N, C-alpha and C positions, 0 to 999 in steps of 0.2 A: 479186391485182393483177397488172395486166398488165404485159407487157415493158417496154413504153414508159415506164410510171410507175417502174418499177424503176431504170431507168437515168438518171432525172433528177437532177440535182444542184442544191442550194442554196447558193449563197456557197461553192462549192468542195468540197462534201461530198455523199455521196449521201444522199438522205432515207430514213428509216427506214420498213418496213411501218406501225407504229403511228403515226407522224407523218402518214403518208398518210391513214390511217384518220381521224384528227382533222382533216384538211383536207377530206375528202370530206363529213364530218357537218357541218362549219361551212357549206360553201357549200350544201348540201343543206337545212339546217334555217334560215338566215338568208338565204333569197333575195332578201329585200327591200332588204338592204343594197347600198351601192356597192361596186365593186371595191376601192376603197382601204379601205373600212370592214371587208370581209370579210379583206383582208390585214392590218389592224391587229389584227383579232380572231384570227388564227391567230397572229401573232407573240407576242401576250399569253398565249395558251395553250401555246404551244411553247416560250416564253422565247427567241426569236430577236430578241436584242437586240445593240446595238453595245457596245463597251468603255466608251462613256460612258454606256450606260443606256438610249438611246433605242431605240425598236423599227426593225426592218429593214425597214419597211413598203414603201417604195418597191421594194427588191428583190423581196418577197414577192409584191408585186401583178404584176411582170413574170414571177415564177415560175409564178404562177397561171395566167397568161395563156399560157404555155410549155405548162402541162399542158392547157389548152383547146385549143391548136393540135395536140397530140398524140391528142386525142380521149379524155382521161382523166377530163375532168370538163367540165360546162357552166356559165360564169358568167352573171351577168346583164347585160342589154346594157349598153355603155358610155354613161355619162351626157355630156352636153355638156360641154365643156372646151377647154383649150388644149392642142392635139396637139405632140408634141415636134416639133422641126424648123421650127416656124411663128415669124413674126416677132412680136415683143412691142414693145409701145410703149416707145419710148425716151425717159426723161425728158430734158427740154432745161432745166437749170439754170445757175448761175455755176459749179457744181463740174465741168463739164464745158468751159468756155470756156478758149480759149487763154491761156496765162501768159507771162511773161516767160521768153526762153529759158534753158534750163539747158544750158551749153556748157563741155566741158572733160573731163579724166579723170576716170574712175570714183572714183580714191582721194581726190578732192577733195570727194565727196559722201557719203563713207561716215559711219558704214557702212549698207551697202544693206540693207533688212529686208523681208522678205516675210512676209506675212499671210494666213492663209486667210480667205477670206470667210465669215462665219457669222451676222452680224447683217443687220437689214434695211437699215440706212443704206449697209453695204458692197455689199450686193447691188444696191441702186439705183445706187450709184456705179459698180460695174463694168458694169452694164448701159448706163449711160451712157455712159461713156468708150468701151467696146467698139461700142455702136450708133452713136455719132458719128465714132469716129475709126478703126476698123478697115474695111478695105475690103469684107470680108464682112458686117459689120454684127453684130447680136446676134440669136441664135436660141434657143429652148429647146433646151438639151444633149440627145442621146439618151442615154438608160439613165443609168447611174450618172456623176457628174462631181463634179470639187472646182475650186474657183476660188481665185485669189490675186490680191492687190495688192501691188506693189512699191513701196517707198518709198525716197527718198533722206532723209539725216538732216542735211545740210549744204546751204547755209548755214541752212536752217530745213527742217523735216520737210515732204516734198511728195510725193503720189504721182508716179510716174514710168512706170509700166506695169502690165500685167495678163497673167495667164496663166492658161489653162483646161485642164484633163484631164477627158475623157469615155470612154465606150465606144468600143471600137474598130472600125475597119473590119470589115463581115461577111466579106468576102474582099478580098484583095489578093494578086496573083499573086506579085510579086517579093518579098513578105514571107513569104508562105507557103512559096515554094520556098528562101529563106534558113534558115527554121526547119526545113524538111524534113517539114511537116505530112500526113498523109493526113487524109481527109474526117473520119472518126470523132475523131480526136485534136484536129483544130481545133475541132471543134464542143465538144469536152469541156474545152478549155484556152484558149479564145478569151478568156476573162474575165480571164485573167492577164496580158493586153495591155491597154494604156490609151494614148488618143491625145491628143497636144497639139492641140487642136482650136482654141484661138485663143492667139495671142501677139502683145502690143501693146506698143510703146513710144510714148509721147504725142509728136506731131508736134513739140512745142516742146522735146522732151528730145533732145539731140545730144551724149551722153555717151559718150565712147569706151570701147569693151568693157563697156558697161553690159548688153547684150543677152546676151552668153555669160556673164557672172556671175550675171544673173538665172536663166538657165535652169538653171546649175549648181547653184544654190541650190534650185531648184524639184524637180531629179531626186534630189537628196540627200535631200529630206524626203519625196519621193512616195510612196515604200513604206509607210513607218510611217503616214503620214497615210490612205492608201486602205485599209489594213489595219484602222485603229483605224475609219473610217467604214463599210466595207463587209464587215469580216470576211474578206477574202482578201488574200494577198500578190500582188502584179503583179511579173512577171519582166522585161517588156520594155515600153519607151514607144515610140511612133512619132509619125510627123507629115508631112505632107505640104506641099510648098513650091512655089507657082507660080513657075516659072523665067521668065515673062514678067515677073514683078515682082520678085522677089528671087532672090540667089545662093545664100542657105543658110549663108553663111561664117560666122554666129553659133552655128548648129548645130555646123559643122565645128570651131570654137573652143571649144565645150563638150563636144567629144569624141562627138558623134552621127556615125553611120556611114551615108554613103549608099549605098543599094542598088540604085537604078535608078528607072525610070518607071513610073506606074501606067499601066493602059490607057485611062483617061479615063472610066471607066464611072460613077464616084460612089460614096461610101463605102457606101451601103445599098442600091446597086442589085443586087439578088438575081436580077433576071429578065433581065439582059445587054440591057439596052434602050440605053444610052447609050455604047456602045463608042467610044472615040476621040474623046469631046467635048473633054475638057481634060486633058490629060497633067499630072501633077505628079511632082517628084522626092520619093522616098520615103526618109525618114531613120529611124534606129532608135537606141536607147539602151538596151543591157543594164541592167537594174536590179540584177541579180544574176550572180555567176559562172556559166559555162555555161548563160546564159540559152536559147538555142536547144536544147540538150540537154534541159533541164529541162521546156520546153514540150513537146518530143516524148514525154517519158517520164512527166510528171507525171499 
């Protein structure tokens, strides 16, 4: 096995030689399958499952593509589909229409409930609300992701916001300096960082302190939910705030720490093509004690 293959990790652990042998055999034997079908087959043979029993097929497909990029194996050509980062059709239904305003103190509307998006109806509602009411709109998330809908309970149950966490920015100078990463450690441990890539309180919701309450609820459960879904514990959450639109005060109130500004290249700009385009404030929230140290050492 090549050095490149021996250094590849899947969901936080190094892949064993016998597992690599199985992966090679599957890819070579079933070359007529799609990349996702290959990933599902690999997961079934190696028992790569979530705690819930579902296959880690999405992560495995990304893993296989990483191996291909390293020259370890050759996958079949990608089949037409909806690439990540592209805009998706946003439903327009009564569920996304403005409602009677909710105005007051957060205690008047509690308990506030945060529910993970898992059913089709929830996914459609999340897509519509974010697509119609978030200034960035809705896009297919990059890599791993979790979504939540926030509900007020009083005077009746009503959705009040949306939260999304997804794979982290490939590079972010101010974050990487704060952690103290060298290049090898950054590549090895980047999957232990997650990005709060969407946060929306609906325009007709003007409930004081609701934003910081929802953020605090989300970060309290994020580690467990992410570990259950993807089999790896995140150590740090990050987010970007456009200072021309928002102050970021709700993040500060929820104990996030501002590190500084981005260079404005964009979260996945690996080729340094967009320097200085749109600078954002970088906030982080340690999900574990000594988060920076653990990200340097793990």
